[in-house]
VOGU-3710 file (C-alpha; in Angstrom, 3 decimals, decimal comma):
1> mgnldglgyr> -92,288/107,476/150,294  -92,780/109,586/153,354  -91,122/109,889/156,959  -92,117/106,511/158,447  -89,451/107,032/161,049  -92,513/106,226/163,595  -92,368/102,527/162,587  -89,162/102,386/164,534  -87,224/100,883/161,443  -83,954/102,806/160,759
11> dktvvvtgga> -80,595/103,127/161,583  -82,029/99,255/163,201  -80,516/95,814/161,772  -82,737/93,511/160,198  -83,216/89,827/158,809  -84,792/88,528/156,036  -84,633/85,310/154,345  -86,123/84,904/151,070  -84,780/88,469/150,211  -84,509/87,467/146,996
21> sgmgeatarl> -87,675/87,112/145,768  -91,171/87,802/145,420  -92,596/89,264/149,220  -89,275/88,781/150,904  -87,368/90,742/147,824  -90,819/93,227/148,410  -89,869/93,503/152,412  -86,298/93,806/152,393  -86,358/96,680/149,530  -88,709/98,192/151,462
31> lgelgakvhi> -87,080/97,695/154,997  -84,593/99,603/153,285  -86,074/102,393/151,669  -86,836/102,832/155,600  -83,745/103,128/156,944  -83,131/99,620/158,215  -79,266/98,087/157,757  -80,555/94,573/156,262  -78,912/91,922/155,535  -80,586/88,876/153,343
41> vdiqqpnvdc> -80,327/85,075/153,929  -81,153/83,890/150,294  -80,319/80,462/148,465  -79,366/82,688/145,621  -77,980/86,192/144,924  -80,505/89,171/145,924  -80,486/92,378/143,921  -81,424/94,410/146,259  -79,135/96,648/148,157  -78,193/94,893/151,676
51> esfhqcdlsd> -75,447/95,612/153,996  -74,319/91,317/153,521  -75,802/88,374/151,448  -75,426/84,899/153,281  -76,340/82,382/150,671  -78,412/79,175/152,602  -80,437/75,987/151,702  -83,090/76,124/154,799  -83,029/72,226/154,139  -79,578/72,079/154,689
61> faqvrataea> -79,412/71,996/158,641  -76,317/72,154/159,229  -75,803/75,502/156,447  -78,766/76,671/158,392  -76,571/76,718/161,600  -73,737/77,876/160,272  -75,555/80,713/158,496  -77,227/81,696/161,997  -73,576/81,488/163,304  -72,220/83,489/161,079
71> lkaialihfl> -74,778/86,060/161,628  -74,318/86,589/165,578  -71,065/89,103/164,038  -73,511/91,560/162,716  -75,497/91,345/166,705  -77,844/92,511/168,258  -80,696/91,928/165,296  -83,882/94,234/165,956  -85,692/92,362/163,445  -86,534/89,013/161,599
81> fpcaglpphv> -87,981/88,236/158,573  -88,680/84,720/157,162  -89,752/84,896/153,942  -88,464/81,566/151,924  -90,820/79,479/151,438  -91,484/77,102/148,155  -94,275/75,287/146,431  -94,602/71,244/146,962  -94,255/70,775/143,259  -90,617/72,250/143,249
91> kgpmycmrvn> -89,114/69,270/145,081  -91,599/67,033/146,436  -94,072/67,454/149,838  -91,188/66,256/152,096  -88,703/68,736/151,072  -91,948/71,528/151,282  -92,139/70,701/154,548  -88,885/70,710/155,358  -88,251/74,161/154,343  -91,169/75,836/154,644
101> yigtrhfven> -91,467/75,000/158,478  -88,575/72,792/159,960  -85,867/74,971/158,230  -87,706/77,813/158,790  -87,920/76,969/162,647  -84,524/75,499/163,030  -82,976/78,917/161,234  -84,772/81,228/163,877  -83,943/79,034/167,067  -80,315/79,426/165,751
111> llpsladgag> -80,497/82,925/166,153  -82,355/83,829/168,821  -79,917/84,453/170,918  -78,299/87,352/168,288  -81,857/88,668/168,467  -82,014/91,826/170,906  -84,348/91,610/173,730  -87,716/92,934/172,879  -87,400/91,791/168,890  -89,161/91,352/166,418
121> ialissdaal> -90,061/88,863/164,296  -92,595/88,126/161,952  -93,089/85,296/158,903  -95,128/84,802/156,201  -97,868/81,750/156,441  -100,486/81,577/153,720  -104,467/81,561/153,917  -103,986/77,555/153,246  -103,640/77,066/156,593  -106,618/78,521/157,819
131> gwqknlqqsl> -108,168/74,617/158,681  -104,542/74,777/161,309  -107,576/73,829/164,104  -109,044/70,583/162,979  -105,344/69,358/162,969  -104,135/70,875/166,552  -103,695/66,901/168,033  -101,067/66,250/165,041  -99,836/69,540/164,981  -98,947/69,779/168,645
141> emlaisdpde> -97,279/66,386/168,313  -94,370/67,663/165,859  -94,571/70,901/167,402  -92,829/69,843/170,542  -90,249/67,985/168,401  -87,366/70,369/168,455  -84,419/68,634/167,053  -85,041/69,096/162,916  -83,156/65,413/161,728  -85,862/63,642/164,651
151> ayawceadpd> -88,888/66,151/162,929  -88,435/65,251/159,692  -87,897/61,369/160,819  -91,170/61,965/162,064  -92,804/63,185/159,146  -91,372/60,271/157,316  -93,326/57,374/158,876  -96,091/58,662/157,849  -96,159/61,244/155,208  -99,237/60,678/153,458
161> nrvrdgytss> -100,944/62,053/157,258  -98,487/63,966/158,639  -96,622/65,655/155,295  -99,932/65,817/152,792  -99,400/68,412/150,125  -96,511/69,931/152,247  -98,016/73,397/151,865  -100,573/73,212/153,682  -98,554/71,062/156,461  -95,971/72,781/156,502
171> kemlavwvqn> -97,967/76,137/156,958  -100,445/75,154/159,231  -97,306/74,357/161,279  -96,141/78,086/160,983  -98,942/79,122/162,315  -99,169/77,090/165,214  -95,764/77,229/166,484  -96,300/81,137/166,329  -99,014/81,043/168,601  -97,350/78,908/170,823
181> aavelgntrr> -93,525/79,696/171,019  -94,902/83,673/170,845  -96,093/82,876/174,503  -92,645/81,821/176,350  -90,517/84,063/174,106  -92,590/87,239/174,947  -92,393/86,111/178,581  -88,374/85,155/178,713  -87,392/87,870/176,265  -89,785/90,143/175,231
191> irlnaigpcp> -89,882/89,376/171,997  -92,342/89,198/169,750  -93,778/86,606/167,254  -96,470/86,818/164,239  -97,264/85,573/161,483  -99,555/86,917/158,142  -101,563/84,330/155,429  -101,510/85,643/152,302  -103,809/84,559/149,822  -102,684/84,033/146,612
201> tktafvdmss> -99,943/86,983/145,322  -98,152/87,947/141,799  -95,056/86,669/142,535  -92,502/84,322/140,832  -94,096/81,728/143,629  -97,505/81,455/141,875  -95,699/81,549/138,440  -94,059/78,415/139,223  -97,676/76,918/140,987  -99,205/77,726/137,690
211> eimtdefiaa> -100,496/73,466/137,320  -102,163/73,921/140,525  -103,266/78,042/139,993  -104,496/78,178/137,057  -105,542/80,928/135,015  -109,283/79,493/135,308  -107,959/78,728/139,576  -107,317/81,966/139,291  -110,369/83,122/137,758  -112,154/81,667/139,987
221> wpfpslgrma> -110,808/82,969/143,244  -112,824/85,789/145,498  -110,534/89,063/145,612  -113,102/91,319/147,723  -110,484/94,092/148,899  -108,880/94,499/145,602  -110,588/92,523/142,807  -107,577/91,014/141,664  -104,140/89,144/143,155  -102,376/91,224/145,454
231> taeeqawpli> -99,071/91,892/144,898  -95,711/91,528/146,639  -95,353/94,802/147,669  -99,303/95,025/149,115  -98,174/92,138/151,503  -94,756/92,942/152,163  -96,023/95,834/154,343  -99,330/93,895/156,043  -95,824/92,216/157,392  -93,323/95,220/158,383
241> llnsplngav> -96,448/96,781/159,940  -96,919/94,585/161,598  -93,575/93,559/162,978  -93,247/97,457/163,977  -92,297/98,238/167,698  -95,870/100,291/167,145  -97,983/96,722/167,537  -96,014/96,252/170,808  -99,164/94,659/172,653  -99,199/92,068/169,133
251> sgsflytdqg> -97,768/88,538/169,666  -98,660/85,090/169,163  -100,805/87,052/165,804  -101,088/84,818/162,585  -103,100/87,698/160,329  -104,897/86,803/157,636  -103,503/89,277/154,417  -106,212/87,891/151,707  -108,505/90,188/151,407  -111,053/88,456/153,500
261> fasgvytgai> -110,699/85,416/152,134  -110,523/82,804/155,301  -112,878/85,189/157,880  -115,726/85,132/154,416  -115,222/81,136/154,416  -115,582/80,821/157,795  -118,919/82,477/158,199  -120,140/81,071/155,204  -119,754/84,160/153,027  -117,166/82,346/150,674
271> saafmgg> -118,026/78,999/149,764  -114,676/76,315/151,245  -115,086/74,451/148,009  -111,927/76,522/147,119  -110,338/75,364/149,266  -111,293/71,688/148,816  -113,935/71,740/151,611
//
């Protein structure tokens, strides 16, 4: 690639969760090409060259805390990219919520002392969360629970309403958390917190979700800008660009990287039936 040093990643310390596959792997690889010192956190060994690898299962909260503690050795961390996530059918909706939102939030909050003031955090939500506003009251109730075990118990108390399929609700929680927490992080430490909301993207995640995302489902999905599913790299670039210091005025943003799907649903250009509406 050309000289992109202006993006601000060269020689900076970066942590990527989920860097062993999919969008996380693409993000880690591109950041390495941009000159960043990349440290990967994942449940499986990555294939991407990196400064260090820390094995961590985000569903294990004690392991999350231990990993964050181990990463103190590389502080100060300039950029964090929480990219790990699972579909609901792998181990069920509750596990999906435990990893996608509760574990991810717990990891970020435990790593905050190791982040530099003015650092950037950019994570992956989903355009499955485009209806987050209608569930905001319940989401704010969960958002107020910072202890991960208590948050999980809150979900267990009424899983049909609070967790639903696990994936949509966890991605809604990420969107709400980003938009809420960005204010305090910005005011106290000038740390920016943002998220992207991809549409179906050609990764192992989609392959694992073939029971839901059938060939017929994908064929019917509107992809206005590309005419096809995006690649992992085509999602990694917006994430990297969003987290760049060049976007210093952008925080608390939920950026749809879904080829115009969400905006089409919101304005009636695309039928809400695609989202079960």
